[in-house]
MARTIBA-729198 format. One record per residue (C-alpha): residue number from 1; residue in three letters; chain; x, y, z. Coordinates in steps of 0.001 Angstrom, whole numbers. Layout:
N
(NUM 'ALA' 'A' (X Y Z)),
...
***
This chain:
511
(1 'UNK' 'A' (61288 -9266 -119955)),
(2 'UNK' 'A' (59087 -12298 -118941)),
(3 'UNK' 'A' (59430 -11591 -115181)),
(4 'UNK' 'A' (58000 -7867 -116155)),
(5 'UNK' 'A' (55148 -9186 -118178)),
(6 'UNK' 'A' (54092 -11979 -115662)),
(7 'UNK' 'A' (54479 -9528 -112723)),
(8 'UNK' 'A' (52207 -7110 -114580)),
(9 'UNK' 'A' (49478 -9452 -115722)),
(10 'UNK' 'A' (49043 -11527 -112385)),
(11 'UNK' 'A' (50089 -9225 -109617)),
(12 'UNK' 'A' (48826 -6023 -110772)),
(13 'UNK' 'A' (51914 -4247 -109269)),
(14 'UNK' 'A' (55395 -4328 -108650)),
(15 'UNK' 'A' (56722 -7068 -106830)),
(16 'UNK' 'A' (58187 -4778 -103554)),
(17 'UNK' 'A' (57549 -7478 -101106)),
(18 'UNK' 'A' (54857 -5580 -99559)),
(19 'UNK' 'A' (51484 -6482 -98984)),
(20 'UNK' 'A' (49588 -5231 -102278)),
(21 'UNK' 'A' (45400 -5008 -102818)),
(22 'UNK' 'A' (43673 -7528 -104809)),
(23 'UNK' 'A' (43057 -6750 -108504)),
(24 'UNK' 'A' (39604 -7479 -109856)),
(25 'UNK' 'A' (37488 -9935 -110005)),
(26 'UNK' 'A' (39651 -11181 -106893)),
(27 'UNK' 'A' (37340 -8728 -104315)),
(28 'UNK' 'A' (35490 -9784 -101588)),
(29 'UNK' 'A' (32377 -9530 -103242)),
(30 'UNK' 'A' (33132 -11375 -106300)),
(31 'UNK' 'A' (34320 -14345 -103992)),
(32 'UNK' 'A' (31234 -14047 -101729)),
(33 'UNK' 'A' (28868 -14447 -104679)),
(34 'UNK' 'A' (29614 -17150 -106328)),
(35 'UNK' 'A' (29902 -18967 -102239)),
(36 'UNK' 'A' (26385 -17860 -101629)),
(37 'UNK' 'A' (24633 -19302 -104316)),
(38 'UNK' 'A' (26498 -22654 -104110)),
(39 'UNK' 'A' (26064 -23134 -100607)),
(40 'UNK' 'A' (22361 -21476 -100862)),
(41 'UNK' 'A' (19760 -23709 -99404)),
(42 'UNK' 'A' (18200 -24166 -103273)),
(43 'UNK' 'A' (20700 -26418 -103850)),
(44 'UNK' 'A' (20249 -28744 -100973)),
(45 'UNK' 'A' (23993 -29870 -99811)),
(46 'UNK' 'A' (24569 -30451 -103301)),
(47 'UNK' 'A' (25207 -34199 -102500)),
(48 'UNK' 'A' (26373 -36372 -105524)),
(49 'UNK' 'A' (23665 -37853 -107468)),
(50 'UNK' 'A' (20731 -35201 -106334)),
(51 'UNK' 'A' (18915 -32049 -108479)),
(52 'UNK' 'A' (21242 -30030 -105989)),
(53 'UNK' 'A' (24200 -31141 -107016)),
(54 'UNK' 'A' (23289 -30646 -110911)),
(55 'UNK' 'A' (22108 -27219 -110090)),
(56 'UNK' 'A' (25528 -26479 -109005)),
(57 'UNK' 'A' (27392 -28437 -111648)),
(58 'UNK' 'A' (25314 -26343 -114307)),
(59 'UNK' 'A' (26316 -23132 -112565)),
(60 'UNK' 'A' (29714 -24102 -112673)),
(61 'UNK' 'A' (29176 -24956 -116768)),
(62 'UNK' 'A' (28143 -21360 -116997)),
(63 'UNK' 'A' (30618 -19569 -115395)),
(64 'UNK' 'A' (33234 -22374 -117533)),
(65 'UNK' 'A' (31191 -21189 -120725)),
(66 'UNK' 'A' (31508 -17331 -119909)),
(67 'UNK' 'A' (35345 -17800 -119396)),
(68 'UNK' 'A' (35390 -19311 -122968)),
(69 'UNK' 'A' (36977 -22283 -121931)),
(70 'UNK' 'A' (36891 -25346 -124148)),
(71 'UNK' 'A' (35043 -28265 -123040)),
(72 'UNK' 'A' (37218 -31070 -122525)),
(73 'UNK' 'A' (34572 -34033 -121064)),
(74 'UNK' 'A' (32722 -36968 -122994)),
(75 'UNK' 'A' (31256 -36003 -126481)),
(76 'UNK' 'A' (32290 -32422 -126609)),
(77 'UNK' 'A' (30476 -31402 -123210)),
(78 'UNK' 'A' (32266 -30043 -120116)),
(79 'UNK' 'A' (31376 -33010 -118216)),
(80 'UNK' 'A' (33285 -36426 -117425)),
(81 'UNK' 'A' (30352 -38687 -116227)),
(82 'UNK' 'A' (30893 -41926 -114022)),
(83 'UNK' 'A' (29234 -43955 -111108)),
(84 'UNK' 'A' (30545 -43353 -107476)),
(85 'UNK' 'A' (29278 -46273 -106017)),
(86 'UNK' 'A' (25625 -46299 -107408)),
(87 'UNK' 'A' (25385 -42691 -107871)),
(88 'UNK' 'A' (25620 -40917 -111037)),
(89 'UNK' 'A' (28682 -38326 -110677)),
(90 'UNK' 'A' (29859 -35807 -113318)),
(91 'UNK' 'A' (33011 -33862 -113376)),
(92 'UNK' 'A' (34068 -30274 -114489)),
(93 'UNK' 'A' (36671 -29982 -117385)),
(94 'UNK' 'A' (37332 -26926 -119114)),
(95 'UNK' 'A' (40701 -26087 -121027)),
(96 'UNK' 'A' (42567 -22573 -121631)),
(97 'UNK' 'A' (44846 -23709 -124297)),
(98 'UNK' 'A' (48324 -22596 -124232)),
(99 'UNK' 'A' (50654 -21648 -126934)),
(100 'UNK' 'A' (53884 -22579 -128455)),
(101 'UNK' 'A' (56360 -25151 -127069)),
(102 'UNK' 'A' (55389 -25195 -123850)),
(103 'UNK' 'A' (51034 -25562 -124987)),
(104 'UNK' 'A' (51420 -29073 -124974)),
(105 'UNK' 'A' (52114 -29155 -120815)),
(106 'UNK' 'A' (49381 -28477 -118847)),
(107 'UNK' 'A' (48760 -27062 -115310)),
(108 'UNK' 'A' (45481 -27973 -113248)),
(109 'UNK' 'A' (43451 -25944 -111597)),
(110 'UNK' 'A' (40285 -27665 -109028)),
(111 'UNK' 'A' (38189 -27729 -106413)),
(112 'UNK' 'A' (35069 -29757 -105522)),
(113 'UNK' 'A' (31568 -28888 -105864)),
(114 'UNK' 'A' (29753 -31742 -103916)),
(115 'UNK' 'A' (28743 -31935 -100196)),
(116 'UNK' 'A' (26719 -34170 -98028)),
(117 'UNK' 'A' (23220 -33399 -98398)),
(118 'UNK' 'A' (20882 -32634 -95875)),
(119 'UNK' 'A' (19758 -34343 -92921)),
(120 'UNK' 'A' (16068 -35540 -92903)),
(121 'UNK' 'A' (15490 -36155 -89208)),
(122 'UNK' 'A' (16414 -32819 -88575)),
(123 'UNK' 'A' (14251 -30852 -91300)),
(124 'UNK' 'A' (11340 -33120 -89978)),
(125 'UNK' 'A' (11804 -31571 -86263)),
(126 'UNK' 'A' (11731 -28448 -88258)),
(127 'UNK' 'A' (15517 -27769 -87338)),
(128 'UNK' 'A' (18053 -26656 -89865)),
(129 'UNK' 'A' (19325 -29612 -91690)),
(130 'UNK' 'A' (21063 -28606 -94948)),
(131 'UNK' 'A' (24636 -29123 -95105)),
(132 'UNK' 'A' (25508 -26084 -97382)),
(133 'UNK' 'A' (29429 -26702 -97234)),
(134 'UNK' 'A' (30238 -23092 -98042)),
(135 'UNK' 'A' (33695 -23557 -96921)),
(136 'UNK' 'A' (33917 -27262 -98205)),
(137 'UNK' 'A' (34113 -26651 -100692)),
(138 'UNK' 'A' (31436 -23614 -102227)),
(139 'UNK' 'A' (34667 -21438 -101337)),
(140 'UNK' 'A' (37259 -23437 -103404)),
(141 'UNK' 'A' (34587 -23741 -106426)),
(142 'UNK' 'A' (34783 -19734 -106125)),
(143 'UNK' 'A' (38420 -19504 -106364)),
(144 'UNK' 'A' (38304 -21714 -109122)),
(145 'UNK' 'A' (35489 -19543 -111281)),
(146 'UNK' 'A' (37410 -16221 -110350)),
(147 'UNK' 'A' (41033 -17882 -111663)),
(148 'UNK' 'A' (39022 -19236 -115029)),
(149 'UNK' 'A' (37485 -15704 -115335)),
(150 'UNK' 'A' (41040 -13444 -114810)),
(151 'UNK' 'A' (42751 -15649 -117137)),
(152 'UNK' 'A' (39744 -15155 -119989)),
(153 'UNK' 'A' (39999 -11423 -119101)),
(154 'UNK' 'A' (44262 -11295 -119298)),
(155 'UNK' 'A' (43616 -14233 -122253)),
(156 'UNK' 'A' (44749 -11355 -125188)),
(157 'UNK' 'A' (47909 -10424 -122818)),
(158 'UNK' 'A' (49429 -13720 -121787)),
(159 'UNK' 'A' (52726 -14738 -122744)),
(160 'UNK' 'A' (53475 -16958 -125400)),
(161 'UNK' 'A' (55066 -19772 -125277)),
(162 'UNK' 'A' (52526 -20732 -122165)),
(163 'UNK' 'A' (51453 -23734 -120432)),
(164 'UNK' 'A' (47830 -24853 -121207)),
(165 'UNK' 'A' (45460 -24423 -118409)),
(166 'UNK' 'A' (42771 -27189 -117141)),
(167 'UNK' 'A' (40131 -25930 -114790)),
(168 'UNK' 'A' (38458 -28840 -112774)),
(169 'UNK' 'A' (35717 -29207 -110647)),
(170 'UNK' 'A' (35368 -32252 -109425)),
(171 'UNK' 'A' (32388 -34390 -108048)),
(172 'UNK' 'A' (32233 -37062 -105490)),
(173 'UNK' 'A' (34985 -35882 -103540)),
(174 'UNK' 'A' (32947 -36521 -100234)),
(175 'UNK' 'A' (32709 -40617 -101647)),
(176 'UNK' 'A' (36763 -41239 -100700)),
(177 'UNK' 'A' (38017 -38840 -104226)),
(178 'UNK' 'A' (36064 -40754 -106174)),
(179 'UNK' 'A' (36031 -37850 -108681)),
(180 'UNK' 'A' (39444 -37453 -108892)),
(181 'UNK' 'A' (40237 -41056 -108523)),
(182 'UNK' 'A' (37910 -41612 -111846)),
(183 'UNK' 'A' (40152 -39046 -113557)),
(184 'UNK' 'A' (43216 -39913 -113246)),
(185 'UNK' 'A' (42340 -43430 -114302)),
(186 'UNK' 'A' (40889 -41713 -117378)),
(187 'UNK' 'A' (42908 -38080 -117461)),
(188 'UNK' 'A' (41409 -35689 -120462)),
(189 'UNK' 'A' (45190 -34204 -120427)),
(190 'UNK' 'A' (48502 -37019 -120585)),
(191 'UNK' 'A' (49090 -37067 -116955)),
(192 'UNK' 'A' (52966 -37356 -118206)),
(193 'UNK' 'A' (52227 -33989 -119475)),
(194 'UNK' 'A' (50404 -32577 -116398)),
(195 'UNK' 'A' (53048 -30941 -114659)),
(196 'UNK' 'A' (51543 -29462 -111502)),
(197 'UNK' 'A' (47970 -29392 -109684)),
(198 'UNK' 'A' (46768 -26248 -107593)),
(199 'UNK' 'A' (44016 -27578 -105712)),
(200 'UNK' 'A' (41743 -25272 -103154)),
(201 'UNK' 'A' (39733 -26880 -100269)),
(202 'UNK' 'A' (38271 -25067 -97649)),
(203 'UNK' 'A' (39715 -21387 -97999)),
(204 'UNK' 'A' (36917 -19613 -96427)),
(205 'UNK' 'A' (38209 -19576 -92869)),
(206 'UNK' 'A' (41353 -17419 -92830)),
(207 'UNK' 'A' (42349 -16423 -89288)),
(208 'UNK' 'A' (45142 -14207 -88901)),
(209 'UNK' 'A' (46078 -14266 -93107)),
(210 'UNK' 'A' (47635 -17960 -91826)),
(211 'UNK' 'A' (47160 -20580 -94818)),
(212 'UNK' 'A' (47993 -24216 -95130)),
(213 'UNK' 'A' (49509 -25239 -98334)),
(214 'UNK' 'A' (49396 -29216 -98218)),
(215 'UNK' 'A' (51709 -30937 -100069)),
(216 'UNK' 'A' (53789 -28022 -101390)),
(217 'UNK' 'A' (57030 -30038 -101049)),
(218 'UNK' 'A' (55332 -32555 -104127)),
(219 'UNK' 'A' (56783 -29868 -106597)),
(220 'UNK' 'A' (60588 -29093 -106550)),
(221 'UNK' 'A' (60367 -25163 -105572)),
(222 'UNK' 'A' (56404 -24778 -105251)),
(223 'UNK' 'A' (56738 -24269 -101509)),
(224 'UNK' 'A' (59679 -21525 -102183)),
(225 'UNK' 'A' (57205 -19948 -104873)),
(226 'UNK' 'A' (54449 -19634 -102116)),
(227 'UNK' 'A' (56915 -17999 -99337)),
(228 'UNK' 'A' (57837 -15601 -101764)),
(229 'UNK' 'A' (54458 -14733 -103083)),
(230 'UNK' 'A' (51899 -15242 -100114)),
(231 'UNK' 'A' (53341 -11708 -97898)),
(232 'UNK' 'A' (52680 -9639 -101328)),
(233 'UNK' 'A' (49058 -11156 -100759)),
(234 'UNK' 'A' (48855 -10660 -96932)),
(235 'UNK' 'A' (49033 -13872 -96108)),
(236 'UNK' 'A' (51872 -16486 -94407)),
(237 'UNK' 'A' (51762 -19636 -95669)),
(238 'UNK' 'A' (52806 -23559 -93962)),
(239 'UNK' 'A' (54300 -25502 -96691)),
(240 'UNK' 'A' (55437 -28652 -94146)),
(241 'UNK' 'A' (52479 -30476 -94149)),
(242 'UNK' 'A' (51956 -33442 -96490)),
(243 'UNK' 'A' (50508 -36878 -97095)),
(244 'UNK' 'A' (47090 -35991 -95472)),
(245 'UNK' 'A' (45289 -37920 -98277)),
(246 'UNK' 'A' (41784 -35802 -97615)),
(247 'UNK' 'A' (41984 -33634 -101134)),
(248 'UNK' 'A' (41940 -34271 -104498)),
(249 'UNK' 'A' (45174 -33631 -104969)),
(250 'UNK' 'A' (46466 -36746 -103172)),
(251 'UNK' 'A' (45181 -38666 -106207)),
(252 'UNK' 'A' (47315 -36634 -108290)),
(253 'UNK' 'A' (50350 -37579 -106035)),
(254 'UNK' 'A' (49796 -41307 -106240)),
(255 'UNK' 'A' (50368 -41032 -110220)),
(256 'UNK' 'A' (53561 -38545 -109530)),
(257 'UNK' 'A' (52272 -35309 -110435)),
(258 'UNK' 'A' (53248 -32795 -108171)),
(259 'UNK' 'A' (50394 -31310 -106310)),
(260 'UNK' 'A' (49280 -29152 -103306)),
(261 'UNK' 'A' (45817 -28053 -101936)),
(262 'UNK' 'A' (45636 -24645 -100263)),
(263 'UNK' 'A' (43192 -24750 -97331)),
(264 'UNK' 'A' (42956 -22552 -93930)),
(265 'UNK' 'A' (42487 -25479 -91473)),
(266 'UNK' 'A' (39940 -27201 -89878)),
(267 'UNK' 'A' (37046 -25890 -87757)),
(268 'UNK' 'A' (33783 -26865 -85412)),
(269 'UNK' 'A' (31578 -26644 -88545)),
(270 'UNK' 'A' (33243 -29096 -90528)),
(271 'UNK' 'A' (30738 -31465 -91940)),
(272 'UNK' 'A' (27961 -29687 -89630)),
(273 'UNK' 'A' (25033 -27457 -90195)),
(274 'UNK' 'A' (26517 -24851 -89299)),
(275 'UNK' 'A' (29064 -24123 -92439)),
(276 'UNK' 'A' (27219 -21315 -93908)),
(277 'UNK' 'A' (27568 -18618 -95605)),
(278 'UNK' 'A' (27409 -15944 -93084)),
(279 'UNK' 'A' (30636 -17426 -91615)),
(280 'UNK' 'A' (32837 -17591 -94728)),
(281 'UNK' 'A' (35733 -14745 -94373)),
(282 'UNK' 'A' (35401 -13335 -98555)),
(283 'UNK' 'A' (38096 -10922 -97972)),
(284 'UNK' 'A' (40576 -13755 -97040)),
(285 'UNK' 'A' (38918 -16072 -99686)),
(286 'UNK' 'A' (39818 -14059 -102126)),
(287 'UNK' 'A' (42942 -13237 -101245)),
(288 'UNK' 'A' (44193 -16580 -101341)),
(289 'UNK' 'A' (42688 -16815 -104625)),
(290 'UNK' 'A' (44440 -14098 -105755)),
(291 'UNK' 'A' (47767 -16047 -104233)),
(292 'UNK' 'A' (46691 -18895 -106002)),
(293 'UNK' 'A' (46264 -17001 -109379)),
(294 'UNK' 'A' (49406 -15576 -108914)),
(295 'UNK' 'A' (51162 -19060 -107998)),
(296 'UNK' 'A' (49659 -20129 -111698)),
(297 'UNK' 'A' (51037 -17317 -113452)),
(298 'UNK' 'A' (54483 -18196 -111929)),
(299 'UNK' 'A' (54113 -21622 -113415)),
(300 'UNK' 'A' (52531 -20938 -116352)),
(301 'UNK' 'A' (55468 -19510 -118568)),
(302 'UNK' 'A' (58413 -20881 -117074)),
(303 'UNK' 'A' (59421 -23759 -119092)),
(304 'UNK' 'A' (61763 -25669 -116020)),
(305 'UNK' 'A' (60385 -28856 -115435)),
(306 'UNK' 'A' (58848 -29340 -111528)),
(307 'UNK' 'A' (60362 -32265 -110550)),
(308 'UNK' 'A' (57839 -34560 -108037)),
(309 'UNK' 'A' (59387 -35193 -104928)),
(310 'UNK' 'A' (58219 -37630 -102223)),
(311 'UNK' 'A' (56033 -35778 -99164)),
(312 'UNK' 'A' (56644 -37254 -95406)),
(313 'UNK' 'A' (53282 -37625 -94184)),
(314 'UNK' 'A' (52565 -34789 -91506)),
(315 'UNK' 'A' (49334 -35134 -90455)),
(316 'UNK' 'A' (45726 -36336 -90937)),
(317 'UNK' 'A' (43469 -33410 -90060)),
(318 'UNK' 'A' (40187 -34922 -89178)),
(319 'UNK' 'A' (42040 -37870 -87632)),
(320 'UNK' 'A' (44023 -35607 -85386)),
(321 'UNK' 'A' (41032 -33700 -84502)),
(322 'UNK' 'A' (39099 -37117 -83539)),
(323 'UNK' 'A' (41983 -38352 -81790)),
(324 'UNK' 'A' (42265 -35737 -79336)),
(325 'UNK' 'A' (38696 -35312 -78862)),
(326 'UNK' 'A' (38490 -38684 -78119)),
(327 'UNK' 'A' (41443 -38026 -75623)),
(328 'UNK' 'A' (38851 -35138 -74238)),
(329 'UNK' 'A' (40009 -32013 -75701)),
(330 'UNK' 'A' (38757 -29534 -76938)),
(331 'UNK' 'A' (41211 -26941 -78613)),
(332 'UNK' 'A' (40305 -23584 -79611)),
(333 'UNK' 'A' (39960 -23903 -83095)),
(334 'UNK' 'A' (38888 -20476 -84054)),
(335 'UNK' 'A' (40911 -18415 -81718)),
(336 'UNK' 'A' (44393 -19950 -81775)),
(337 'UNK' 'A' (45972 -16520 -81931)),
(338 'UNK' 'A' (48697 -16896 -79435)),
(339 'UNK' 'A' (52365 -19171 -79490)),
(340 'UNK' 'A' (50675 -22227 -77543)),
(341 'UNK' 'A' (47741 -23955 -78446)),
(342 'UNK' 'A' (44945 -23660 -76200)),
(343 'UNK' 'A' (42208 -25238 -74401)),
(344 'UNK' 'A' (38771 -24185 -74897)),
(345 'UNK' 'A' (37252 -27207 -72606)),
(346 'UNK' 'A' (37973 -30765 -71350)),
(347 'UNK' 'A' (35444 -33294 -71030)),
(348 'UNK' 'A' (34978 -34451 -67533)),
(349 'UNK' 'A' (36129 -37950 -66570)),
(350 'UNK' 'A' (38425 -38231 -70187)),
(351 'UNK' 'A' (41822 -39195 -70153)),
(352 'UNK' 'A' (42896 -35400 -70483)),
(353 'UNK' 'A' (40973 -34770 -67535)),
(354 'UNK' 'A' (42160 -37594 -65435)),
(355 'UNK' 'A' (45349 -35794 -66429)),
(356 'UNK' 'A' (45006 -33078 -64597)),
(357 'UNK' 'A' (44450 -31051 -68355)),
(358 'UNK' 'A' (42298 -27709 -67889)),
(359 'UNK' 'A' (40235 -25490 -69830)),
(360 'UNK' 'A' (42443 -22634 -70455)),
(361 'UNK' 'A' (45494 -24179 -70276)),
(362 'UNK' 'A' (47809 -23626 -73395)),
(363 'UNK' 'A' (50667 -26584 -74220)),
(364 'UNK' 'A' (54036 -25311 -74056)),
(365 'UNK' 'A' (55556 -29001 -75062)),
(366 'UNK' 'A' (54876 -32414 -75667)),
(367 'UNK' 'A' (57441 -35345 -75060)),
(368 'UNK' 'A' (59965 -33148 -74791)),
(369 'UNK' 'A' (59131 -30856 -77698)),
(370 'UNK' 'A' (59058 -27191 -77507)),
(371 'UNK' 'A' (55946 -25534 -79668)),
(372 'UNK' 'A' (57350 -22302 -80940)),
(373 'UNK' 'A' (54282 -21297 -83261)),
(374 'UNK' 'A' (51237 -22809 -82737)),
(375 'UNK' 'A' (50855 -23975 -86414)),
(376 'UNK' 'A' (54261 -26120 -85761)),
(377 'UNK' 'A' (51613 -28400 -83215)),
(378 'UNK' 'A' (50741 -30677 -85997)),
(379 'UNK' 'A' (53687 -31571 -87290)),
(380 'UNK' 'A' (54906 -32209 -84071)),
(381 'UNK' 'A' (52222 -34210 -82867)),
(382 'UNK' 'A' (53201 -36594 -86158)),
(383 'UNK' 'A' (56410 -37253 -84457)),
(384 'UNK' 'A' (55465 -38271 -81201)),
(385 'UNK' 'A' (55541 -42061 -80024)),
(386 'UNK' 'A' (52596 -42254 -78407)),
(387 'UNK' 'A' (53023 -45850 -77413)),
(388 'UNK' 'A' (55198 -44224 -74983)),
(389 'UNK' 'A' (52446 -42338 -73746)),
(390 'UNK' 'A' (52286 -38020 -73983)),
(391 'UNK' 'A' (54359 -35708 -71643)),
(392 'UNK' 'A' (52584 -31878 -71626)),
(393 'UNK' 'A' (54615 -28740 -70659)),
(394 'UNK' 'A' (51634 -26453 -69829)),
(395 'UNK' 'A' (51241 -22878 -69090)),
(396 'UNK' 'A' (48858 -22142 -66695)),
(397 'UNK' 'A' (48502 -18945 -65212)),
(398 'UNK' 'A' (51795 -17968 -65324)),
(399 'UNK' 'A' (53142 -21394 -64370)),
(400 'UNK' 'A' (54703 -24279 -66044)),
(401 'UNK' 'A' (52969 -27412 -65261)),
(402 'UNK' 'A' (53632 -31143 -66085)),
(403 'UNK' 'A' (51061 -33507 -67104)),
(404 'UNK' 'A' (51299 -37009 -68609)),
(405 'UNK' 'A' (48567 -39255 -70718)),
(406 'UNK' 'A' (49427 -42975 -69956)),
(407 'UNK' 'A' (50712 -44793 -73100)),
(408 'UNK' 'A' (47813 -47333 -72263)),
(409 'UNK' 'A' (44947 -44807 -73120)),
(410 'UNK' 'A' (46535 -44284 -76570)),
(411 'UNK' 'A' (46236 -48083 -76618)),
(412 'UNK' 'A' (42684 -48315 -76146)),
(413 'UNK' 'A' (41596 -45622 -78813)),
(414 'UNK' 'A' (43663 -46630 -82011)),
(415 'UNK' 'A' (41876 -49910 -82485)),
(416 'UNK' 'A' (43728 -53696 -83423)),
(417 'UNK' 'A' (46597 -54501 -80766)),
(418 'UNK' 'A' (49695 -54854 -83137)),
(419 'UNK' 'A' (52843 -56615 -82142)),
(420 'UNK' 'A' (55885 -57129 -84156)),
(421 'UNK' 'A' (57000 -60659 -84936)),
(422 'UNK' 'A' (59953 -60341 -87143)),
(423 'UNK' 'A' (61433 -57842 -89804)),
(424 'UNK' 'A' (58368 -56088 -91391)),
(425 'UNK' 'A' (55942 -58469 -90297)),
(426 'UNK' 'A' (53048 -57629 -87530)),
(427 'UNK' 'A' (50463 -59943 -85855)),
(428 'UNK' 'A' (47720 -57747 -85673)),
(429 'UNK' 'A' (44455 -58858 -83254)),
(430 'UNK' 'A' (41345 -57255 -83687)),
(431 'UNK' 'A' (38439 -57530 -81491)),
(432 'UNK' 'A' (34731 -56412 -81114)),
(433 'UNK' 'A' (32263 -56257 -78004)),
(434 'UNK' 'A' (28774 -55046 -78019)),
(435 'UNK' 'A' (25894 -54879 -75391)),
(436 'UNK' 'A' (23584 -56795 -77906)),
(437 'UNK' 'A' (25332 -59792 -78698)),
(438 'UNK' 'A' (25398 -60048 -82440)),
(439 'UNK' 'A' (25251 -63696 -84485)),
(440 'UNK' 'A' (28203 -63132 -87231)),
(441 'UNK' 'A' (30821 -60501 -86459)),
(442 'UNK' 'A' (33346 -60319 -90049)),
(443 'UNK' 'A' (36179 -58650 -90902)),
(444 'UNK' 'A' (36490 -56654 -93862)),
(445 'UNK' 'A' (39544 -54657 -95400)),
(446 'UNK' 'A' (42273 -55141 -98039)),
(447 'UNK' 'A' (44567 -57221 -96463)),
(448 'UNK' 'A' (45676 -59084 -99398)),
(449 'UNK' 'A' (47873 -56888 -101339)),
(450 'UNK' 'A' (44720 -54522 -101632)),
(451 'UNK' 'A' (42232 -56783 -102723)),
(452 'UNK' 'A' (39200 -56651 -100576)),
(453 'UNK' 'A' (38968 -59906 -98198)),
(454 'UNK' 'A' (36055 -60908 -95622)),
(455 'UNK' 'A' (36949 -63151 -92419)),
(456 'UNK' 'A' (34483 -64414 -89724)),
(457 'UNK' 'A' (35848 -63433 -86645)),
(458 'UNK' 'A' (35867 -66101 -83823)),
(459 'UNK' 'A' (33126 -65729 -80748)),
(460 'UNK' 'A' (31717 -64498 -78603)),
(461 'UNK' 'A' (34113 -65651 -75923)),
(462 'UNK' 'A' (32781 -65994 -71984)),
(463 'UNK' 'A' (32947 -62033 -71782)),
(464 'UNK' 'A' (31140 -61743 -75140)),
(465 'UNK' 'A' (33831 -60359 -77461)),
(466 'UNK' 'A' (34688 -61706 -81012)),
(467 'UNK' 'A' (38097 -61552 -82044)),
(468 'UNK' 'A' (40673 -62454 -85079)),
(469 'UNK' 'A' (44296 -62393 -85546)),
(470 'UNK' 'A' (45925 -61644 -89029)),
(471 'UNK' 'A' (49423 -61560 -90069)),
(472 'UNK' 'A' (50294 -58295 -91531)),
(473 'UNK' 'A' (53187 -56825 -93308)),
(474 'UNK' 'A' (54128 -52915 -92477)),
(475 'UNK' 'A' (51970 -50577 -94112)),
(476 'UNK' 'A' (48862 -48822 -94369)),
(477 'UNK' 'A' (45059 -50919 -95079)),
(478 'UNK' 'A' (41545 -49824 -94117)),
(479 'UNK' 'A' (39004 -51981 -92796)),
(480 'UNK' 'A' (35303 -52782 -91676)),
(481 'UNK' 'A' (32994 -54367 -89505)),
(482 'UNK' 'A' (30166 -56204 -90767)),
(483 'UNK' 'A' (27758 -56678 -87736)),
(484 'UNK' 'A' (24970 -59468 -88771)),
(485 'UNK' 'A' (25490 -57947 -92373)),
(486 'UNK' 'A' (25477 -54614 -91415)),
(487 'UNK' 'A' (28870 -53038 -92009)),
(488 'UNK' 'A' (29873 -50501 -89134)),
(489 'UNK' 'A' (33104 -48820 -87640)),
(490 'UNK' 'A' (34988 -50599 -85646)),
(491 'UNK' 'A' (34243 -48075 -82236)),
(492 'UNK' 'A' (37782 -48807 -80717)),
(493 'UNK' 'A' (39583 -47103 -83571)),
(494 'UNK' 'A' (39627 -43149 -84112)),
(495 'UNK' 'A' (41508 -43138 -87512)),
(496 'UNK' 'A' (38730 -43307 -90754)),
(497 'UNK' 'A' (39423 -43050 -94544)),
(498 'UNK' 'A' (37718 -40885 -97012)),
(499 'UNK' 'A' (34914 -43658 -96762)),
(500 'UNK' 'A' (33299 -42667 -93363)),
(501 'UNK' 'A' (32441 -46796 -92994)),
(502 'UNK' 'A' (36221 -47587 -93087)),
(503 'UNK' 'A' (38704 -47370 -90443)),
(504 'UNK' 'A' (42431 -46749 -91328)),
(505 'UNK' 'A' (44932 -48857 -89827)),
(506 'UNK' 'A' (48630 -48300 -89704)),
(507 'UNK' 'A' (50542 -51511 -89249)),
(508 'UNK' 'A' (54745 -50266 -88006)),
(509 'UNK' 'A' (54042 -46994 -89584)),
(510 'UNK' 'A' (52537 -43458 -87946)),
(511 'UNK' 'A' (49260 -41963 -88666)),
***
């Protein structure tokens, strides 16, 4: 009986395995309406601490109030105020309380509403300088608002007992996940009773029905539920991607709360002014929102616990994109319709060009590992030992060609030189060379058990280079260079943390 009730409430049709039409409010028109306002020029890119971001927050609160959610912020408001660096920020938290024996357990449904603001230089030149962030993450907020609306409209028909639902719109996600980091340190619902999180991050660019569910394997059974529900929503879902740490679910995973992020993949408009409403696939976004709502319904009244599972890191989408671009490879980000990843452009003089890769080439295998589906590519990439170089099997004009990018290429673009000393101890040499000679170069990083430390680098040597060597344990670190008092990125390291002024360093482990 419970399964039948949930089927009626959360699907609107019998579950027969066939693609179904989403019921209201999961329509392209309603999905687009929210995105259109949140990504409008009026909100000026929704940078944390700005009037545009405050307008977005007020809009979200009005929608939460319309859905009759209870405020769960500070002082009986929807707002959880905090500081993101020197910027005032506020996360928005609304509650739909459960009933009966499961009411003290909660499921989080979330997205972030901030973005990166404007580019005054472009605006001064009379160009478009507003980073509207339609996909990142106005589309995700639209999903949260539609799910809140649907839960409200079905409020009197929901089963009992059932879990509570926290609808959260995070601020300062673009500031190294500051909003969700603050929330898990000051939770509005006990984390010990938060059984799962469904986060929505960039669902506006659906291609051929392919959806990704990052960290879906962090909760026992979450991946299987998605695989079962997705085809009925006209979608296919990849659930094997983990450990990307680019979305707010990562902070919940750190506290051992099963948490996943739905997204449609990277694209060339990421953090660009071209991330506009006109490029949003509203019908696809509505279908993904419906899938997220059905997953919520699947979890709402199921009394079985959801065991947390550590996920194996798969790949970091942004860092992967930055690495392959440094190699000189520009993939077909929006037109990958075949079995193999296709090359849109190869930068002349780049390592990829020197290796013989050409525009239109399709990569069939990397270091002997065959690509069976284009979406398997990043997972295979994460398994590569790049210190051994990269051997590519390429399909060109119907013929297979073998190409090699040598290992020294990867040594030059991954930053500090790392040498194993003994057991889990490594010698790491940092270096910096610039055309304009600085006076002082410092290395700042979390090298002392997570505490930020600063080390003055030796130099310059006769070649104008500054350097320093540390002994570090196996692990992941972040660091910056401080050049005459100004914090900058290490130009030799393609890997970045969520903070755009910090590089990531992987010592004895894989990116």
